[in-house]
Structures are given as C-alpha cells and as structure tokens.
C-alpha positions as a printed Julia matrix, in Angstrom:
363×3 Matrix{Float64}:
 -10.01  68.0    -1.33
 -11.39  71.86   -1.98
 -10.67  74.58    0.63
 -13.08  74.92    3.52
 -13.07  75.74    6.86
 -11.44  72.96    9.42
 -13.99  73.14   11.81
 -16.81  72.88    8.94
 -14.86  69.46    7.62
 -14.81  68.12   12.16
 -18.76  68.89   12.02
 -19.52  66.65    9.55
 -17.21  64.52   10.66
 -19.08  64.2    14.46
 -22.25  64.13   12.7
 -21.63  61.21   10.94
 -19.64  59.02   13.8
 -22.49  59.88   15.76
 -25.19  58.84   13.56
 -23.11  55.69   13.22
 -22.85  55.28   17.36
 -25.82  56.36   18.17
 -26.94  52.72   19.05
 -24.15  50.89   19.91
 -24.75  48.67   17.47
 -23.9   50.1    14.24
 -20.78  51.96   13.0
 -19.24  53.6    10.24
 -16.49  53.28    8.82
 -15.19  55.41    5.57
 -12.71  53.97    3.35
 -11.03  57.33    1.9
 -12.07  60.52    3.38
 -15.58  60.76    0.64
 -17.7   62.39    4.2
 -15.94  66.03    3.84
 -16.69  67.75    1.21
 -14.15  70.27    1.4
 -10.64  70.19    3.84
  -9.28  74.04    4.71
  -7.76  76.38    3.27
  -3.98  75.65    2.46
  -4.24  71.98    1.34
  -3.51  70.82   -2.03
  -7.36  70.59   -4.45
  -5.03  67.21   -5.34
  -5.07  65.49   -2.37
  -6.55  62.56   -1.46
  -5.61  59.69    1.66
  -6.03  55.86    0.62
  -6.73  55.84    4.47
  -9.91  54.07    6.63
 -11.53  56.68    8.67
 -11.16  55.81   11.54
  -7.93  53.75   11.48
  -9.31  51.5    14.71
 -12.47  50.76   16.08
 -13.67  49.09   19.0
 -17.34  47.01   18.98
 -18.48  44.24   20.87
 -19.87  40.77   19.48
 -22.58  41.42   17.66
 -22.29  44.97   16.76
 -22.07  45.42   12.78
 -19.99  47.82   10.96
 -20.89  49.94    7.41
 -18.32  50.77    4.78
 -18.7   53.89    2.71
 -16.83  55.43    0.23
 -16.65  57.79   -2.8
 -13.78  56.29   -4.4
 -11.87  53.68   -5.48
 -11.68  51.53   -2.73
 -13.15  47.69   -1.04
 -13.07  46.78    2.07
 -12.03  43.35    2.7
 -11.31  40.82    5.14
  -8.2   38.19    3.95
  -8.71  35.86    6.54
  -5.22  33.55    6.01
  -4.76  35.13    2.39
  -3.04  38.2     1.09
  -4.05  40.42   -0.87
  -1.46  39.6    -3.48
  -3.78  36.88   -4.87
  -6.06  39.77   -6.25
  -4.77  41.07   -8.51
  -7.02  43.89  -10.34
  -6.14  43.08  -13.62
  -5.88  39.41  -15.12
  -5.64  37.67  -18.02
  -8.92  37.1   -20.47
 -10.92  34.07  -19.06
 -11.04  33.42  -23.11
  -7.46  33.3   -23.51
  -8.99  36.08  -26.08
  -6.03  38.27  -28.08
  -6.3   42.53  -28.5
  -7.44  42.37  -32.2
  -8.83  44.84  -34.47
  -7.22  48.09  -32.86
  -6.08  50.53  -34.96
  -5.03  54.11  -34.87
  -6.15  57.43  -36.18
  -4.13  56.88  -39.61
  -5.43  53.09  -39.8
  -2.48  51.49  -39.11
  -2.95  48.67  -36.29
  -1.6   48.68  -32.88
   1.63  46.35  -32.53
  -0.27  45.06  -29.44
  -2.83  42.92  -31.72
  -2.41  39.46  -30.99
  -1.09  39.9   -28.18
  -3.12  38.59  -24.13
  -6.15  40.43  -23.72
  -6.66  41.53  -19.84
  -9.74  42.01  -18.09
 -11.16  43.31  -14.44
 -10.9   40.66  -12.01
 -14.26  41.1   -11.15
 -15.56  37.9    -9.03
 -12.5   38.3    -6.91
 -11.79  42.39   -6.67
 -15.16  44.17   -8.13
 -18.11  41.77   -6.59
 -18.95  40.98   -3.07
 -17.3   37.72   -1.8
 -18.14  35.01    1.24
 -20.43  36.39    4.09
 -20.91  39.6     5.19
 -21.04  37.58    8.78
 -17.36  37.22   10.28
 -16.12  35.23   12.8
 -12.66  34.56   12.24
 -11.27  31.51   10.23
  -9.31  31.67    6.71
 -12.02  32.72    4.16
 -12.18  36.18    2.44
 -14.58  38.29    3.61
 -14.74  41.35    0.65
 -17.83  44.33   -0.21
 -16.12  44.48   -3.25
 -16.2   47.86   -4.39
 -17.93  50.4    -2.14
 -19.99  53.15   -2.81
 -21.62  55.71   -0.26
 -24.68  53.17    0.78
 -22.07  50.93    1.83
 -21.41  47.78    2.52
 -22.21  46.03    6.56
 -20.46  43.0     7.91
 -21.25  41.5    11.69
 -19.41  40.55   13.59
 -20.05  36.92   15.83
 -16.23  36.52   17.42
 -13.96  38.41   19.79
 -10.55  39.24   17.41
  -8.89  41.67   16.24
 -10.59  41.73   12.18
  -7.92  43.63    9.51
  -9.5   44.66    7.13
  -7.48  45.86    3.44
  -8.88  48.07    0.15
  -7.88  45.3    -2.75
  -7.25  48.32   -4.9
  -4.43  50.3    -2.11
  -3.2   47.03   -0.71
  -1.43  48.44    2.13
  -4.57  50.13    3.14
  -6.05  48.8     6.54
  -8.22  49.32    9.64
  -8.51  47.28   12.58
 -12.18  46.17   13.89
 -11.77  45.2    17.1
 -14.68  42.56   18.68
 -14.87  42.53   21.99
 -17.1   40.47   24.34
 -20.29  42.34   24.7
 -19.57  42.92   28.47
 -16.02  44.29   27.02
 -14.84  48.15   27.07
 -14.91  49.72   23.96
 -14.01  53.27   22.57
 -16.69  55.75   23.23
 -18.14  57.77   20.63
 -16.32  61.15   21.47
 -13.16  59.03   21.68
 -13.07  58.0    18.2
 -14.3   61.19   16.99
 -11.33  63.06   18.57
  -8.96  60.25   16.72
 -10.15  60.5    13.74
  -9.83  64.39   13.5
  -6.29  64.07   15.03
  -5.62  61.37   11.72
  -7.69  64.14    9.47
  -5.46  66.73   10.6
  -1.87  64.19    9.86
  -3.16  63.96    6.59
  -3.57  67.73    5.91
  -0.17  68.73    6.81
   1.2   65.91    4.69
  -0.44  67.21    1.59
   0.81  70.4     2.39
   4.28  69.34    2.83
   3.82  66.82   -0.28
   3.31  69.63   -2.33
   6.28  71.82   -1.46
   8.17  68.11   -3.37
  10.1   68.82   -6.57
  12.47  66.83   -8.58
  15.76  67.33   -8.4
  16.8   66.29  -11.27
  16.52  68.03  -14.57
  13.94  67.44  -16.95
  11.95  65.37  -14.97
   8.8   65.0   -13.84
   7.08  63.16  -10.47
   3.66  61.16  -12.05
   1.67  61.91   -8.57
   3.51  62.62   -4.7
   2.72  60.82   -2.19
   3.78  59.11    1.03
   3.69  55.98    3.3
   1.85  56.6     6.77
   0.19  53.98    9.41
  -2.82  52.59    7.56
  -2.01  53.65    4.2
  -0.8   56.61    2.13
  -1.33  60.3     1.44
  -1.72  61.43   -1.71
  -1.71  64.33   -4.19
  -2.56  63.32   -8.07
  -1.09  65.59   -9.69
   2.38  65.59  -12.06
   5.17  67.83  -10.67
   6.48  70.41  -12.13
   2.22  70.27  -13.78
   4.39  72.63  -16.59
   8.14  72.02  -17.93
   9.54  74.08  -20.72
  12.49  71.64  -22.93
  14.29  72.17  -25.98
  14.15  70.17  -28.76
  15.39  66.59  -28.69
  15.42  67.02  -25.31
  14.55  63.43  -23.16
  11.9   63.46  -20.07
  11.87  61.21  -17.48
   8.81  60.21  -15.68
   9.09  58.84  -12.35
   6.57  57.8   -10.66
   6.91  59.11   -6.72
   3.8   57.64   -5.23
   3.59  54.3    -2.77
   0.63  53.14   -3.99
  -1.45  54.6    -6.9
  -0.4   53.61  -10.25
  -0.45  55.9   -12.95
   0.55  56.87  -16.82
   0.72  59.41  -19.49
  -1.43  59.49  -21.82
  -1.36  62.74  -24.86
  -3.14  63.27  -27.69
  -6.7   65.08  -28.82
  -9.54  65.19  -25.91
 -12.23  63.83  -28.16
  -9.67  60.82  -29.71
  -8.7   60.01  -25.92
 -12.49  60.02  -25.09
 -13.4   58.02  -27.43
 -11.07  55.46  -26.67
 -11.66  55.02  -23.14
 -15.6   54.95  -24.06
 -14.86  51.76  -26.76
 -11.49  49.91  -25.07
 -11.35  50.13  -21.73
 -14.67  48.03  -20.71
 -16.13  47.44  -17.37
 -17.99  45.3   -17.42
 -21.72  46.41  -15.42
 -23.73  42.82  -15.06
 -23.07  39.15  -15.09
 -21.59  38.58  -19.41
 -21.38  42.09  -20.27
 -18.39  42.85  -21.81
 -15.07  42.88  -19.54
 -11.87  44.32  -21.16
  -9.14  46.55  -19.83
  -7.77  49.66  -22.05
  -4.96  47.63  -23.64
  -3.22  51.01  -23.72
  -2.37  50.46  -19.93
  -1.1   47.2   -20.33
   1.01  47.81  -23.51
   1.26  51.47  -24.35
   0.51  52.58  -27.55
   4.49  51.64  -29.35
   6.26  48.69  -28.24
   9.06  49.13  -25.18
  12.42  50.26  -26.01
  15.57  50.57  -24.24
  16.1   54.93  -24.45
  12.24  55.49  -24.63
   9.31  56.4   -26.29
   9.92  60.06  -28.93
   7.45  62.19  -29.07
   6.46  64.79  -32.48
   2.81  65.81  -31.78
   1.96  63.88  -35.08
   2.56  60.04  -33.32
  -0.12  57.68  -34.81
  -1.52  60.44  -37.2
  -3.25  63.15  -34.02
  -0.78  63.21  -31.62
  -1.82  59.36  -29.53
   1.17  58.28  -27.65
   0.09  56.75  -24.25
   2.72  54.96  -21.8
   2.23  51.61  -19.78
   1.14  52.26  -16.43
   4.24  53.23  -13.7
   3.43  51.19  -10.29
   5.05  51.49   -6.91
   7.92  49.51   -5.94
   6.78  45.73   -5.6
   4.55  46.01   -8.28
   6.02  44.34  -11.66
   4.81  47.68  -13.48
   8.06  50.18  -13.94
   8.41  53.0   -11.96
   9.76  55.23  -14.8
   9.44  55.92  -17.99
  11.42  58.28  -20.62
  10.06  60.3   -23.28
  12.23  62.87  -25.86
  10.53  65.55  -27.58
  11.66  65.96  -31.21
   9.36  69.18  -32.32
   8.69  72.09  -31.19
   5.05  72.53  -29.5
   3.1   72.91  -26.3
   2.02  69.77  -25.53
  -0.58  68.46  -22.76
  -1.37  65.29  -21.41
  -3.02  63.83  -18.46
  -3.26  60.36  -16.3
  -5.48  57.83  -17.89
  -6.01  56.36  -14.23
  -7.07  59.58  -12.96
  -8.76  61.21  -15.72
  -8.5   65.15  -17.42
  -7.98  66.9   -13.41
  -4.3   65.07  -12.83
  -3.08  66.76  -15.9
   0.25  68.59  -17.55
   2.27  70.16  -20.05
   5.39  69.89  -21.96
   6.56  72.8   -23.91
   9.54  71.81  -26.64
  10.84  75.02  -27.44
  13.5   75.41  -30.71
C-alpha cells in the first residue's frame, strides 16, 4: 500500500460503497484492500491485509453480493465443510513424479522420482457449486477472484460466513434478512469499513517496528492476526543482515497466515526456473505443476540446516522449502550456515522479487 492521504482513500471507498449499494440489491465486498490505490503516509509499502472489506454485511433476501479482489483470494461459503479439506497443493492426479530436473552444473536435483504436486484447481482455484445460496451443507466458491468479481445471490435468511481458501482465517459474515428486515445503511457500512482500514494502517505501522531479538535471526514476513483475518508485511526483517563466515542464520516465519521461503541465486536463472517448472494451468488439460522447490527445497533437509557458499549448484542457487504458520504441516524455521564471504541476495519465491533480503558475510 503506497503513501497517499487517508481522506483520499476514504473518498475512493465511499464511491465504491455507494455505487455498489445504490439499488440496495447488489453489494460489493472486497477480498483484500484492492480498492485502494494507496494508503496514508507512514504505512509501510510492504503492508497488506488478508481481510474482507467490510467484515460484516447485512442484505435482504433476494439481494446479491459481488466479491472482488486484485490479490490472491477466494470467496467461499463452506457449508458443513472445513477449509482444511481444500489444500492449495495436492499430489498430481496421475500420481506422477518430478523427473529430468537438473541444476546449473548439470547434476540432477535430489527430488527427481519423488511425488509431483499440482495446484488444486478444481477445488480451490475454479468456481464450485451454484452462485445461488440458500443454506445447506454444500460448498459455493468463487474460485480465484479478480477485479471483475464473482456474484452470489441469497434466497434464504441466515448468517453466511465466507472464507478465503488461500487464507483460511480470513472471513466475512453476510447476514441475510427477510425483505422487511432492517439492514445497515450505506453510510454505516462506510463508517465501519473506514474504521477497519484505520485499524489496519495502525497495525501495519506497529509491525514495521518489529525485529528479531535473537542474534543472527531473520523474520520471514511479519504479521498479526486480527478479527476476520490478518495484517501482514511482505518483508524480511531485518532486510539486510551482516554475519561472520561460519555463522548460522535462522530464518523464522513471523506471520499468522502467509507462507514464505528463501531463494538465492541469479535473477535470470530464478525467473527461468519459475517459468519452466511452476505451471499454473490456464485451462482444462493444460500443464499443472507446483514448483518442486516449494515442497522439497533444492537440497535434502539436514538436522543442522543448509550450507551456502555462493556457488551452490554451480551458480549460487539455493531454495528452502516453504515455511508455514502454526497448525500447518510446514516448518516454521530453517537454518542456513554461510561458509564463504560475499553479499548474497535472496527473494521469497511465493511473493517475488519485491520481497527480498540480503546477507553480507564477512571474514
């Protein structure tokens, strides 16, 4: 969220709220703050919010709600199901294995012949069920959202809780009332959402001051769980760390909902690797493969962690497996011992080059 006066942000929000509710029949809910072009001065540029705006909405039977986003979110009514039933990654349907993947030096990576993973397109990324919701135990999902949005119609009173399948703690209540029932005015929704935004901004500023207390430690992401989701800084803290040769750096996840990893190596090599090995299907029957390093890392896991010399795999490539929040099967920390002097840059493979860090190793 880039710097901009708060009044301008609220002005944009007001236009969206009133435009979406002018007919009192089709409301707009945003997954993430995609309606903002910027945030107030002093809010970190790396800030993001895994939240629905507004967090609670009242509508009448027969009304519609359009969910929009410019981030990586879904709007999913789970019925009697649980979000854990819908993993983002799943073993490849054909039970195939990774194969023929070699490093810059021409040596095969160790995970060749290990199970291949694919993106769980049918359950997570594609629309599921009807867009008409009347209760019951069935799942109704938008799939991956965009700015065009996905619209649901509600035909029965009730409190319908929607989740994001990518960020399972992210939720919004759509309270459907009879046609004669009283619902919130657009002004009230606007005020509530503005308050939610102000809270996000304040939390992000506080998170920007968070730093590891332990020596030779880097936080991978910094975040805080809040009602309805979390506020996140997509950053490494500290972004630059200076250590002596032979020291071990602990990379520790400090995020309640995001997954991160550390990827070292030349930028052009990393870009080529993502393009050729991370295959998100663009349609039925298209290639579908998760970047193998997300699940396996570039090297087998060892008790003491990884070692890095700047020449790993012939060109300085090293990728750690994903770190995941508590409650997931993913680890929360990984250790890397730096054995040679140099300035080594790295990125998060999930969030790209804008989430980057640097380790300076001195003799």
